[in-house]
N, C-alpha and C positions, 0 to 999 in steps of 0.2 A: 505493500502500501504504500509505497514513495515517491508515485508519480502528485506531477501538481495540480490536477484534476483543471485542466483546462477548460477542455469542455462542460464543467457544470461552473464557468466563473458567471455572474458574480459571488458567489455562494461562499468558492472555495480561497476568497482572495483571506480569509478569516478562519477558515476552519475546513480544515483537510476532510477530504469529499467521505471520507467511511465513517467520518468522525459527524455527519449531519445526520440530523434526526430526523425520523421519517415512524409513526403512529408511536411515539414518546423516545425510542433508542435510538442510537447509534447504526449505520447501516452494518457499522461491524458486527454489533453485536446479537442483531439479526441472523447477520450468517456462521457466527461460533454456536447459537446456538441450535441454529438447524444441522450445522455436521455434527454437532451431540447428540442430535434426535436418533444419526444414522449411527452411534461406533457400538460397539458389542462395551468393547471394556470403557473403563473413564477415559477420558482425555486426561493428560498430568500437566503436560506442560504450550503452552500456547504463546508464540513468537510473534514480535509485532515490528515486521522489516517497514519504517518507516524514513521518510526525508529529515528535513530539521522540521520537525512539528511544533514546538516547545514545548515548555515544562509542565507545563499545565493538561495538554495534549497528551502528555506520554503518562501521566498521571490515571488520566483518564482511562488510558488502556489497560492499564494494570488494574483498574477498579475491575473493569470488565471481564478483563480474567479471571481475577477475583471473586466475584459474584457466580463463575460456572464451578466455582470449586480446583480451579487448576492457577499453578505460577504462569504467571504472566513476564515477559523480557522482551526489551526492543531492544534492536536492532537495524545499527543507519546504513541506510544505500548513497554514499555523499554523490554520485555517479551516474547518470543513466544508462547502466550497460547492459539491461534486458535485463530478461525475468531468470535464465540461471543465474545469473549476476547478482539477481536480487536475494534470493531463497540462501545460493551459498552465503549471506552474510549471517544468517542465523545456523551458519554453518555445523556447528558445537551441541544442535538439538537433530538432524537429521540421523539418525539413529534409532535402528526396531520401526514400532510403524509410524509412518509421517501421513497427514492429510493434508497437502495443500492447496490453498486456493489465494484467489486475488480477488479483495474485498474491495469489490465494485458490483459485485452477482449477488442474489436471490434466489433460493430454489425451495421450491414445495415436492415433498417425498414423503412415501408409504410406504417405507423398507427398513427393515436391517442390513448392513452393507457387510460382506463375504468378506472378511478380512482375512481368510490363506488364499486369497489370490493376490497372483504378486505385485497385480497393482489395478487398478479400475482410476478411469477415464470418465467422466460426468458429460454427459452432448445431449441438448436436446435434437430431434427433427426441425428443422423450419426451411419454407419456401425459399428463402432469397442466402445462399449459402456463399455468397461471392466474397459478404467480409468478414472472414469469419475462419481458423482452423478449423478441419477439420478428420472426422475416422473414414475408412472404408475397413470393413470384417471382411470371412469368411463367415463357409458353411456352420463354422462352430464359433459363433459372435467370438473369435477372435478377432482384434485391432492388428489391422496387418500394412497398413499408411496412412503416413501422419501428412495433409494435405495444408499447405500455407492460403488460405483467400486463393481459391480455387475460381477462372473464368469462365472456365468449361465444366458443365458437374461433373463430379467425380464421387462425391455425397452429399446428401444431406441434414449426417450427421452431425453437429459444429459442437466442438469442444468449449461447453461454457466458464472454465476456471477453475477447477477444482480438479483434484487429481489425489489417491489413495496408492503408499507406497507400504509393500509386506518390509523394503531392507531397504530402509534411508540411509546407512552407508552406502548401495550400490550408487542412488541415485548421484548423493554429493563427489561420491569418486569420479561418473561421468560429467558431471558438469564441473569440474576443479579437470577434467582433463581437457578441457573447453577453452577456461582460463588456461590453463599453464599454455597451449598449441595454440594461442588467439585465435582460435577458429570461433570466426562472427555470420553471423549472416543479417546483411543490410546492417553492418558496423554493429549488433550486439551479441550478445552469446544471449541461446534461446533456450528453452526450455525443449522446445521439440528435437533439435539436433540431439540434448541428450538421451530424451526418451527413444527416436529411432538408433543410437549406440546400444543403449541395452534391449530395443528387440534384436538386432541383431545377433546381440547377444543368448538370446533365450530369455529374456525375458517374458510374460504373456503378459498385456494388460488388456482387460476386455471392457467398454461400454458399459459405464449406468446411466441408465436410463432417468431423470427426470421426472415429474406431472407436472413445472411446471417452472420454468427460469425467468426470473426478474429480474430485470437491467435494474442497473441505477446509472449511467455512464449522461449523461445529462438529465435539462427540467422536466422536459414532457415525461420520458422513462420514470424519474424519477418520483414524478407525481401519482403517475398510472402503479409505480408499485405501490407507492404510502397506500393508495386504495384498496390493492390485492393486499395487501396486509390486513389492512381494514377489514376485509369482506372473511378474512381469513381465519380472528382473532375475534369476531363482533361475539360469542361467548362471553368474552372475557368484558368484566368490566374497566370499561379505558375511561373512565367521566371522574373527574375527580369529586371527591364529595366539597371542597372547598370553593366550586364552580357558584360564581353569586348571576343571577340570571330575573334579567326583569325585564317585561312581555318578551321574550325570549323561545325561538321554536330551537331543537336541534335535532335534525334526521338522521337517524344510524344507519351504519357503524363513522363514529366519532374518535377520537382520541383525543381530549379536552385536559390540557393541565391544569397544576397545582394553580390556586387564585385567580383562576381566567374571570374576567368579568366581562359577562355578555348582556348589551339593552337594545330591544325594538329592530332585533337582528334575527336572523333563518342562517343557522349553521348546518350545512350537511348537504346530501351524505357525501362522505368519504374527506371527510376534514381531519388536521392534525393541529388543535393550537397548543402550543409550548407556553409554558408556565409565566401566571405575571400579566397573560396578554389580555387589551382588551379591543372589545368589539361592538363597535355601537353602528346602527341605524344603514344597516348592511349588510348582503346578502351573499354568503362564502361555502363554493361547493368545489367537491374537486380542487382540497387544497395544501400549502404546506405553510404552516404562519409559528414562527420558532420562537422565542420568548422573550417574554417585555416589550413587542412592541405593539403598536394602534394604530388601530383600519377602522375610518369611519366615513359615512355618505356612501360607502362603494359596490357594486354589483363584479364578483370576480371568482370565476372557476380557472382551470388547471393552470394554478397560480404557484408562487413560494415568493415566501419574504422572511429575511433571516430573521437575528433578533436586533433590538433596539432599534427596530426603522416604523416610520409611518406613513402610511399610506391613507390622504382621502379624495373625494370630489371629483373621480375619477372611475367609471366601467371600466373595467379590463382584464386583459389577462395579461399578469404577467412574472416578470423576476425578478425582482427588488432586492440587496443585500445588505446584508447587518449593517448599523448606524447609516440605514438611509435615509432619507425626505423627502416625500413627494405626496406636495399638498395644494 
């Protein structure tokens, strides 16, 4: 999760993308929870590979690991040298059974992972795979090829960025081989090259299919993912008891944080409001508004508003970053 999150600006100018909240939790926390659900064995360590996020963000990440009963650790990728290089930044934890995940994707799955497999690469069937890495499989459902962004059709099984390895040391050694021998693709050390080397030496990878793949790569995708997460958890209590309502209607599912004030407004469906936010004389649907913000006299949908922001007097679809004012 060491990237700059350029497609999510302005929100990532102040908050690392994996720590942007939807449905009340950071993206990376939802991801970690989803992964733990499909593991048979207890997850003991969670390593976060980051850039310069700052001490507060690092403490938040360690707290997420602790809340899930794991030991958290922080590892730095100082230069964007590719996926294999990023994973190697946490090489001391690449031993035994390992899951690698890129922290801008969520998934929904109803299975327990087969940890006796050599490796599992989670995929999702998509209509247009040209922008993704894909896998080809044989009649035994064993992966035979990794193809990066095929412009002619070879497979519709897109790699979603979550991987299981039974032998973490083997993965580490193959990635280290790429670095030691300066084997790059498009100027970077690529995980897929290490996977190909492992496959050639006898490691059998199988596809792990998910019921739903949820992307958090840009504003529109993140708003949609917020919608789906709210739907999938609508049986949980997601509206704080401290919410103050005056002539207000809430159409569930919604997440509404502590000490939110809603006056003369309709909220929902599919809205997340962070703590201490104020909404007045407005209609808000299918949107994310973070903490300590104020929205007044607006009609907004498919929108993201950061923390400590103010917005009023306009009906719009918007993407407004932290500490911004548009009145």
